[in-house]
C-alpha positions in Angstrom: -130.6 19.9 -13.9 -130.0 16.4 -15.0 -132.6 15.2 -17.5 -133.0 11.6 -18.7 -135.5 10.4 -21.3 -135.9 6.7 -20.8 -137.5 3.5 -21.9 -137.5 0.0 -20.7 -139.4 -3.1 -21.7 -138.9 -6.7 -20.5 -139.6 -10.3 -21.4 -140.8 -11.2 -24.9 -141.0 -7.5 -26.1 -137.4 -6.9 -25.1 -136.3 -9.3 -27.8 -138.7 -8.0 -30.5 -136.9 -5.9 -33.2 -139.5 -3.1 -32.9 -140.6 -2.9 -29.3 -137.1 -3.2 -28.0 -136.1 0.0 -29.8 -136.1 3.4 -28.1 -139.3 5.2 -29.1 -138.7 7.8 -31.7 -140.6 10.4 -29.7 -138.0 10.4 -27.0 -135.3 11.2 -29.5 -137.3 14.1 -30.8 -137.8 15.5 -27.3 -134.1 15.2 -26.5 -133.2 17.0 -29.8 -135.5 19.9 -29.0 -134.2 20.2 -25.5 -130.6 20.3 -26.7 -131.4 22.9 -29.4 -132.9 25.1 -26.7 -129.7 24.8 -24.6 -131.0 22.2 -22.1 -128.8 19.2 -21.4 -130.6 15.9 -21.8 -129.7 12.3 -22.4 -131.4 9.3 -23.9 -131.5 5.8 -22.2 -132.9 2.5 -23.4 -132.7 0.2 -20.4 -134.3 -2.7 -22.3 -131.0 -4.6 -23.0 -130.1 -4.5 -19.3 -131.2 -6.5 -16.2 -133.0 -4.6 -13.4 -129.8 -4.7 -11.4 -127.8 -3.1 -14.2 -130.6 -0.6 -14.8 -130.6 0.4 -11.1 -126.8 0.9 -11.2 -127.1 3.1 -14.3 -129.8 5.2 -12.8 -127.7 5.6 -9.7 -124.9 7.0 -11.9 -127.3 9.3 -13.8 -129.4 10.3 -10.7 -131.7 12.5 -12.9 -133.6 15.5 -11.5 -136.2 15.1 -14.2 -137.0 11.8 -16.0 -139.4 11.3 -18.9 -140.4 7.6 -19.3 -142.1 6.3 -22.4 -145.0 4.0 -21.6 -146.9 1.7 -23.9 -149.3 -1.0 -22.9 -146.8 -3.8 -23.3 -144.2 -2.1 -20.9 -146.6 -0.3 -18.6 -145.4 -2.1 -15.4 -141.7 -1.9 -16.5 -142.2 1.9 -16.9 -143.7 2.1 -13.4 -140.9 0.1 -11.9 -138.4 2.4 -13.6 -140.2 5.4 -12.2 -140.0 3.9 -8.7 -136.2 3.3 -9.1 -135.7 6.9 -10.3 -137.4 8.1 -7.1 -135.3 5.8 -5.0 -132.1 7.0 -6.5 -133.2 10.7 -6.1 -136.3 11.3 -4.0 -136.6 14.8 -5.5 -136.6 13.5 -9.0 -139.6 14.7 -11.0 -141.1 11.6 -12.8 -143.2 12.2 -15.9 -144.7 9.5 -18.1 -145.6 9.9 -21.8 -146.6 7.8 -24.8 -149.9 6.2 -25.9 -150.7 4.2 -22.8 -149.8 6.9 -20.3 -151.8 9.5 -22.3 -155.0 7.4 -22.3 -154.6 6.2 -18.7 -153.3 9.4 -17.1 -155.9 9.7 -14.4 -155.6 6.1 -13.4 -151.8 6.4 -13.3 -151.8 9.5 -11.1 -154.5 8.0 -8.8 -152.8 4.7 -8.3 -149.1 5.2 -8.5 -147.5 7.8 -6.3 -144.1 7.5 -8.0 -145.6 9.2 -11.1 -145.7 13.0 -10.8 -147.2 13.8 -14.1 -148.2 12.6 -17.6 -147.4 14.4 -20.8 -150.5 14.0 -23.0 -150.1 13.2 -26.7 -147.4 15.0 -28.7 -144.7 15.6 -26.2 -142.0 17.9 -27.5 -143.3 21.4 -26.5 -145.0 20.2 -23.3 -141.8 18.6 -22.0 -139.7 21.6 -23.0 -142.0 23.9 -21.1 -142.0 21.5 -18.1 -138.2 21.4 -18.1 -137.9 25.2 -18.3 -140.4 25.6 -15.5 -138.6 23.2 -13.1 -135.2 24.5 -14.1 -136.0 28.2 -13.5 -138.2 28.1 -10.4 -138.2 24.5 -9.1 -141.9 25.1 -8.5 -144.0 22.0 -8.4 -147.3 23.6 -9.4 -147.4 22.7 -13.1 -151.1 23.4 -13.8 -150.2 26.4 -16.1 -148.5 24.0 -18.5 -150.9 22.9 -21.3 -151.0 19.2 -22.3 -150.2 17.8 -18.9 -151.9 15.7 -16.2 -150.6 16.3 -12.7 -151.5 16.6 -9.1 -152.2 19.8 -7.2 -152.8 19.6 -3.5 -153.7 15.9 -3.8 -156.2 16.4 -6.6 -155.7 15.3 -10.2 -155.6 18.1 -12.7 -155.7 17.7 -16.5 -154.7 21.0 -18.1 -156.2 22.2 -21.5 -154.8 20.4 -24.5 -151.8 21.8 -26.3 -152.2 22.7 -30.0 -150.3 20.2 -32.2 -147.1 21.1 -34.0 -148.3 22.1 -37.5 -144.9 22.1 -39.2 -143.0 19.0 -38.3 -139.9 20.4 -40.2 -139.4 22.8 -37.3 -138.4 19.9 -35.1 -134.7 19.2 -35.0 -133.3 15.8 -36.1 -132.6 13.4 -33.3 -129.7 11.7 -35.1 -126.9 13.2 -33.0 -128.7 12.4 -29.7 -128.0 8.7 -30.2 -124.2 9.2 -30.1 -124.1 9.4 -26.3 -127.3 7.5 -25.5 -127.3 4.7 -23.0 -128.2 1.2 -24.2 -129.0 2.3 -27.8 -127.9 0.2 -30.8 -127.2 3.3 -32.9 -127.2 1.5 -36.3 -130.5 -0.3 -35.7 -132.1 2.6 -34.1 -131.5 5.0 -37.0 -132.8 2.5 -39.5 -136.3 3.3 -38.4 -137.6 6.7 -39.6 -141.0 8.3 -39.0 -142.0 11.1 -41.4 -145.6 11.9 -40.4 -148.0 12.0 -37.5 -151.6 10.8 -37.7 -153.4 8.3 -39.9 -156.3 8.7 -42.3 -157.9 5.5 -41.0 -160.3 5.0 -38.0 -159.6 1.4 -37.2 -161.4 0.4 -34.0 -158.3 -1.4 -32.6 -155.9 1.5 -33.0 -155.3 4.5 -30.7 -153.4 6.6 -33.2 -156.3 9.0 -34.0 -156.9 9.9 -30.4 -153.2 10.2 -29.6 -152.1 12.4 -32.5 -155.4 14.1 -33.4 -157.5 13.6 -36.5 -155.4 15.7 -38.8 -152.4 14.3 -40.7 -149.1 16.2 -40.5 -146.1 15.6 -42.6 -142.4 16.2 -42.8 -141.4 17.6 -46.2 -139.6 15.5 -48.8 -136.7 17.8 -48.6 -136.3 17.4 -44.8 -136.6 13.6 -45.1 -134.0 13.2 -47.8 -131.6 15.5 -46.0 -131.9 13.4 -42.8 -131.4 10.2 -44.8 -128.3 11.6 -46.4 -126.9 12.6 -43.1 -127.4 9.2 -41.7 -125.9 7.6 -44.8 -122.8 9.8 -44.9 -122.1 9.9 -41.1 -123.2 6.5 -40.0 -123.1 4.4 -43.1 -126.7 3.2 -43.2 -128.1 2.4 -46.7 -131.3 0.6 -45.7 -134.2 2.3 -44.0 -137.7 1.4 -42.7 -140.2 4.3 -42.9 -142.6 3.5 -40.1 -145.4 6.0 -40.6 -148.8 4.5 -40.0 -149.5 5.3 -43.7 -146.5 6.6 -45.5 -148.4 6.9 -48.7 -151.2 9.1 -47.3 -150.1 12.2 -49.3 -149.6 11.1 -52.9 -147.8 14.2 -54.1 -145.4 14.1 -51.1 -144.4 10.5 -51.9 -143.8 11.3 -55.6 -141.7 14.4 -54.7 -139.7 12.3 -52.1 -139.0 9.6 -54.7 -138.0 12.1 -57.4 -135.5 13.6 -54.9 -134.0 10.2 -54.1 -133.5 9.5 -57.8 -132.3 12.9 -58.8 -129.8 13.2 -55.9 -128.6 9.6 -56.3 -128.9 8.6 -52.7 -128.9 4.9 -53.7 -130.7 3.5 -50.6 -133.2 0.7 -50.2 -136.2 1.1 -48.0 -139.6 -0.2 -47.0 -142.8 1.4 -45.8 -146.4 0.8 -44.5 -149.5 1.7 -46.4 -153.3 1.3 -46.6 -154.4 -0.5 -49.7 -156.6 2.5 -50.6 -153.6 4.9 -50.5 -151.5 3.6 -53.4 -151.7 3.4 -57.2 -149.4 1.9 -59.8 -147.7 5.2 -60.8 -146.8 5.9 -57.1 -145.6 2.4 -56.6 -143.5 2.6 -59.7 -141.7 5.7 -58.5 -141.3 4.1 -55.1 -139.5 1.2 -56.7 -137.3 3.4 -58.8 -136.3 5.3 -55.7 -135.2 2.1 -53.9 -138.4 0.9 -52.1 -138.3 -2.9 -52.1 -141.3 -3.8 -49.8 -144.7 -2.4 -48.9 -146.5 -3.7 -45.8 -150.3 -3.4 -45.9 -152.8 -3.7 -43.0 -155.1 -6.3 -44.8 -156.4 -7.9 -41.5 -159.0 -10.2 -43.2 -160.5 -11.4 -46.4 -164.0 -11.2 -45.0 -166.0 -8.0 -45.7 -168.0 -8.6 -42.5 -164.8 -8.8 -40.3 -163.2 -5.8 -42.1 -166.4 -3.8 -41.3 -166.4 -4.9 -37.6 -162.7 -3.7 -37.3 -163.6 -0.3 -38.8 -161.1 -0.8 -41.7 -163.1 0.9 -44.4 -161.5 -1.2 -47.1 -162.9 -4.1 -49.2 -161.4 -7.3 -50.5 -161.6 -5.9 -54.0 -159.4 -3.0 -53.0 -156.9 -5.3 -51.3 -156.6 -7.4 -54.5 -156.1 -4.2 -56.7 -153.4 -2.9 -54.4 -151.7 -6.3 -54.2 -151.7 -6.8 -58.0 -150.2 -3.3 -58.6 -147.6 -3.9 -55.9 -146.5 -7.2 -57.5 -146.7 -5.8 -61.0 -144.0 -3.2 -60.3 -141.9 -5.7 -58.4 -142.2 -4.7 -54.8 -142.3 -7.4 -52.2 -145.8 -7.7 -50.8 -146.1 -8.0 -47.0 -149.4 -8.2 -45.2 -150.7 -7.9 -41.6 -153.6 -10.1 -40.6 -155.8 -10.1 -37.5 -157.7 -13.1 -36.2 -159.7 -13.8 -33.0 -162.3 -11.1 -33.8 -165.5 -11.5 -31.9 -168.0 -13.3 -34.2 -165.3 -14.6 -36.6 -166.1 -18.0 -37.9 -164.5 -20.7 -39.9 -166.2 -19.3 -43.0 -164.4 -16.0 -42.4 -161.1 -17.9 -42.0 -161.6 -19.7 -45.3 -162.3 -16.4 -47.0 -159.0 -15.0 -45.7 -157.1 -18.1 -46.8 -158.5 -17.7 -50.3 -157.5 -14.1 -50.3 -153.9 -15.1 -49.4 -154.0 -17.6 -52.3 -155.2 -14.8 -54.7 -152.9 -12.0 -53.8 -149.7 -14.1 -53.2 -147.9 -12.1 -50.5 -144.2 -12.7 -50.1 -144.6 -12.7 -46.3 -147.0 -11.7 -43.5 -147.7 -11.5 -39.8 -150.7 -12.8 -37.9 -151.9 -11.3 -34.6 -154.9 -12.1 -32.4 -157.1 -9.1 -31.9 -156.1 -7.2 -28.7 -157.6 -4.1 -27.1 -155.7 -1.0 -26.0 -156.6 2.1 -24.1 -157.6 5.0 -26.4 -159.3 2.7 -28.9 -163.0 2.6 -29.6 -162.8 -1.2 -29.3 -161.8 -0.9 -25.6 -164.4 1.8 -24.9 -167.1 -0.5 -26.4 -166.2 -3.6 -24.4 -166.0 -1.6 -21.2 -169.5 -0.2 -21.9 -170.8 -3.7 -22.6 -169.4 -5.0 -19.3 -167.2 -7.6 -21.0 -164.1 -6.3 -19.2 -163.2 -4.2 -16.2 -162.3 -0.5 -16.8 -159.2 -0.9 -14.5 -157.9 -4.1 -16.1 -154.7 -2.4 -17.4 -153.8 -1.4 -13.8 -154.6 -4.7 -12.2 -153.8 -7.3 -14.8 -150.1 -7.8 -15.7 -150.5 -9.4 -19.1 -148.6 -7.6 -21.9 -151.6 -7.8 -24.3 -155.4 -8.3 -23.8 -156.8 -10.6 -26.5 -160.5 -10.5 -27.0 -160.8 -14.2 -27.5 -158.9 -17.2 -26.0 -161.0 -20.0 -27.4 -159.5 -22.9 -29.5 -160.6 -21.2 -32.8 -158.0 -18.4 -32.3 -155.0 -20.8 -32.0 -156.3 -22.9 -35.0 -156.9 -19.8 -37.1 -153.5 -18.4 -36.3 -151.8 -21.7 -37.2 -153.7 -22.0 -40.5 -153.0 -18.5 -41.6 -149.3 -18.7 -40.8 -149.1 -22.0 -42.5 -150.8 -20.7 -45.6 -148.5 -17.6 -45.7 -145.4 -19.8 -45.4 -146.6 -22.1 -48.3 -147.7 -19.2 -50.4 -144.3 -17.5 -50.0 -142.6 -20.2 -52.1 -144.9 -19.8 -55.1 -145.1 -16.0 -54.7 -141.4 -15.5 -55.6 -140.7 -13.4 -58.6 -139.4 -15.4 -61.5 -137.1 -14.3 -64.4 -140.2 -13.5 -66.5 -141.5 -11.3 -63.7 -138.1 -9.4 -63.5 -138.1 -9.0 -67.3 -141.6 -7.5 -67.2 -140.6 -5.2 -64.4 -137.6 -3.9 -66.3 -139.8 -3.2 -69.3 -142.3 -1.4 -67.2 -139.9 0.7 -65.0 -136.6 0.8 -66.9 -133.5 0.3 -64.9 -133.6 0.5 -61.1 -131.2 -1.1 -58.7 -133.8 -2.7 -56.5 -135.0 -4.9 -59.4 -131.4 -6.0 -60.2 -130.8 -6.8 -56.5 -133.9 -8.8 -56.2 -133.3 -10.7 -59.4 -129.7 -11.3 -58.5 -130.7 -12.7 -55.1 -133.2 -15.1 -56.8 -130.5 -16.3 -59.3 -128.2 -16.9 -56.3 -130.9 -18.9 -54.5 -131.2 -21.0 -57.7 -127.4 -21.6 -57.8 -126.9 -19.5 -61.0 -124.0 -17.3 -59.8 -123.2 -16.0 -63.3 -126.7 -14.6 -63.9 -126.6 -13.1 -60.4 -123.3 -11.4 -61.0 -124.5 -10.0 -64.3 -127.4 -8.4 -62.5 -125.1 -6.9 -59.8 -122.5 -5.7 -62.3 -125.2 -3.9 -64.2 -125.8 -1.7 -61.2 -122.1 -0.9 -61.0 -121.9 -0.1 -64.7 -125.0 2.1 -64.8 -124.5 3.7 -61.4 -120.8 3.8 -60.4 -121.6 5.7 -57.2 -124.1 3.0 -56.0 -122.7 0.8 -53.3 -125.4 -1.9 -53.6 -123.9 -3.7 -56.6 -120.5 -4.0 -54.9 -122.1 -5.1 -51.7 -124.1 -7.9 -53.3 -121.0 -9.1 -55.3 -118.9 -9.1 -52.1 -121.5 -11.1 -50.2 -121.8 -13.6 -53.0 -118.1 -14.1 -53.4 -117.6 -14.3 -49.7 -120.2 -17.0 -49.5 -118.4 -18.9 -52.2 -115.1 -18.7 -50.4 -113.5 -16.5 -53.1 -111.7 -14.2 -50.6 -109.7 -11.9 -52.9 -112.7 -11.0 -55.1 -114.9 -10.5 -52.0 -112.3 -8.2 -50.4 -112.1 -6.1 -53.5 -115.8 -5.6 -53.6 -116.1 -4.7 -50.0 -113.3 -2.1 -50.3 -115.2 -0.6 -53.2 -118.3 -0.3 -50.9 -116.2 1.6 -48.4 -114.9 4.0 -51.0 -118.5 4.9 -51.7 -119.8 4.8 -48.1 -116.8 5.1 -45.8 -118.9 4.6 -42.6 -120.5 1.4 -43.7 -119.9 -0.9 -40.7 -121.1 -4.2 -42.3 -118.4 -3.9 -45.0 -115.8 -3.4 -42.3 -117.0 -6.5 -40.5 -117.0 -8.5 -43.7 -113.4 -7.5 -44.4 -112.5 -8.5 -40.9 -114.0 -11.9 -41.4 -112.3 -12.4 -44.7 -108.9 -11.4 -43.3 -109.3 -13.7 -40.3 -110.2 -16.6 -42.6 -107.0 -16.1 -44.6 -104.9 -15.8 -41.5 -104.1 -12.1 -41.4 -104.8 -11.5 -37.7 -103.4 -8.0 -37.6 -105.5 -6.7 -40.5 -108.6 -8.6 -39.3 -108.3 -6.9 -35.9 -108.0 -3.5 -37.6 -111.2 -4.0 -39.6 -113.1 -5.2 -36.5 -112.0 -2.2 -34.5 -113.0 0.1 -37.4 -116.4 -1.5 -37.4 -116.8 -1.0 -33.7 -115.8 2.6 -34.0 -118.7 3.1 -36.5 -121.2 0.7 -34.8 -120.3 0.4 -31.1 -121.2 -3.1 -29.8 -121.5 -4.6 -33.2 -121.8 -8.4 -32.3 -119.9 -10.0 -35.2 -117.0 -7.7 -34.8 -116.9 -8.4 -31.0 -117.1 -12.2 -31.7 -114.3 -11.9 -34.3 -112.0 -10.1 -31.8 -112.7 -12.9 -29.2 -111.7 -15.5 -31.7 -108.5 -13.6 -32.5 -107.7 -13.4 -28.8 -107.7 -17.2 -28.4 
């Protein structure tokens, strides 16, 4: 049986760095199937036209396809399901993901190309489904827990499946990306999820209903082992930990950071957190372990708006977390929401003052949207403010609660204030000195200070920061990488080449260093060596755009 686990989004979301990625859950399902001896393949059709997608599906012609459906790609997922049926009328089409889970009955009632919906956590349900179809070919699936399907024309939702209590029992998806269709392997593996669930009950988020109320975590040992595998085999040394709240379990975070420091992994990373789930000691250890940025769901500076969103945080707690984050020298990034029903100019001014007070380095602003599975959506349906079937009838990617002039004005003002604040929020030499006194040596501080010195045109101070990393941690590639980029930008080719070669001695699979060496060789006229470096980069990161562009220039 040919099994394909697929995703496709189109339009604006296909260009977004997050929504264009293959959902992590598909990789986890694929890894579990393969461990159990079932052949499966991943496919991200987002980079391809519909014509190309159809041709690829015709080549694969899956007997079972699992399609990940979110609200933004719900119609692209349905069109993909229809194409799969056209290529193979006997193909069993199953949707999964947050939108499909919360709209399973509507999907089965209105879209005949959908045979079933995996509800919530998908690994064990999809595995049982695959075994059932593979062994018997039977189409009565009502004995499988955690599934919505049809039986003799009627929609059946089977009893819920217990969640996986020990996430370490799930295999790593890393190797599944090697033969995946349409997946940028390097970018895909940068994003890691280490837990399921969230301690918050925000009214605009469907995570609690999707994952269940309890939080479940991968162990620090398992996370570090996976990061080391990706570093050694694929050359990545920067990661983004995309848990809803990475810092929800304080002891786990501290153990994770201690392992990174003790085992000298020498990576950089960022994460997301609630402002009530951090303290200065935790943030200090995160910085020592290579964390360079924390992103907080701040949403608003108005207590009234925070309460209406169900945030269960206060402006005072936001200020405390922001101050601690800046004190240890982590970049402070915030998410803001505007367009909340009842939000006024006074609320906006309060949020603008909060931005001035906490001095974030950057941030994002989003109008409030509603999604299935959220209490916000349930409430507005009950109030009659929207139709219960709007997600099936309306093709908009997002459903904003307000579209009056205030929302555009508020968004513009918040973004403008964030941009202006970023300039005065930069850490200065005195800040870096204070951070070093507080934390001792850590490579993240040196890199940040070196970058600031470079921006100010002080290359000598910058190089001194970078070389301190090399002297204190000879097995750390970041010092050499920063020096190579600095010398390359200055046109000092020989010095830059030496630095990038040192990076590759420490991390042989680091594709960006290979690309940089290819560029440097091309600039000094060594076409043969440049081509060799570009080809090496492509062997490590298939489709790497700069390497491909360099080869085209050499061919002219």
